[in-house]
N, C-alpha and C positions, 0 to 999 in steps of 0.2 A: 534590465529588470525582467523577471520572469513571474508570470502569473499560473499557478496551478489549482486548478478546479477538481475536487473530488466528487464522485458520484456512485451510487450503486449500494449504498448502504440501506439498511432497514431492518424489521422484525422477523426472525426466522427461528423455527423450532430446532432444538438440538438435533443433530444429525444431518441438517439441512446444507445447502450451498447457498452462497452470493458471490456475486462478480464486481469487484470494485474497479472502478475508472479513475485515472488521473490525467486530465487533458492539459497540456501545456500550451503558452501562449507563444512560443518558440519552438524550433528544431530541437528535438531532444537527441538528435545523433551526436550533438556536440557535448552533451552531458558528459562529466568526468564519471558520476554514478547516479543512480536514482534509488530510491527505497520506500517502503512502507513502515510506518511506525505506528504504535497505538498507545493509548493512555486509558486506562481503567480510572474510575473514581477512586481518589485517595492514594492514587499509585503514580510513579514516575512514568513519563514516556518511556516505551521500549522499541528495540528494533523487532520487527517481523521479518522482514526480507530486503535484500539488496540485489542489486543489478549493475555491474560494471560497464563501462563502454565496450569492454571486450567481451561482454556477453556472461562473465563469471557471475555466478548467483551464491546468496549466503542465506541462510534461513536460522531463525531461532529454533532452538530444540523442540520448543512446544508446538511448533507448527509444522515440523518437517514431516513429508509424507502426506500431508493435507492441504497445504497451500502451495500456489504455484505463482511466482512473480514472471511478468512477460512485458514485452514493449513492442509496439509497432511505429517504427520511425516514419511511415508514410502518413500516420493519423496523429503524431505528435502526442501519442498516448501510452501511458502504462497501466497494467492491468495487475490485480490481484484476485485469482480464483481461489475460494475458499470452501472446501469441502468437508463434510463429516464435522461441522461446527458444533463447538462446546459452550455451555454457559460461561465459562472462564475465557471465551474469546470476546466476549462483551465489551465494548471500548468504543472510544472515537478513534478513527483511523486516519492517519494523515499521510499524504504523499510527499516526498523530499526529491529535490533535484539539486545537485551541484554542477554549477556552470563557472569555468574560469575559477575553480576553487571558492566560489561563493555559494552559500547555501540557500535554498530557497524553500518554502514551505505552504501546502494548502491550508485551508481553512478546517478541513476534517469532514467526516461523515459518520455518522452514528452507526454502529454495528450492534444489536441487541440479539442475543440468543436465549431462548427461553427453554426451560427444562421441562 
């Protein structure tokens, strides 16, 4: 069993930055992959960014060049640095971790970008 706790969300003006944190209850070095997803009101959950155990990253086209996913194995923490935020980035952001091919999710953190 893995517990994931997100933090770092909040209210920011368009053009601003936020850094999201995802703290895992166990070592993330054994994760098959980790990622950030988001869900806006009335929309389906969508992929934002993922990182594999080998360090390969993948981003949604809508966030490329603005968001950066990273991990710190020593702290069992994953990050999402979000720059140049837009109102359309407003959503609940969830972290995801796959361990032994089982998927785990955090409870989410709200990000609101005002215009």
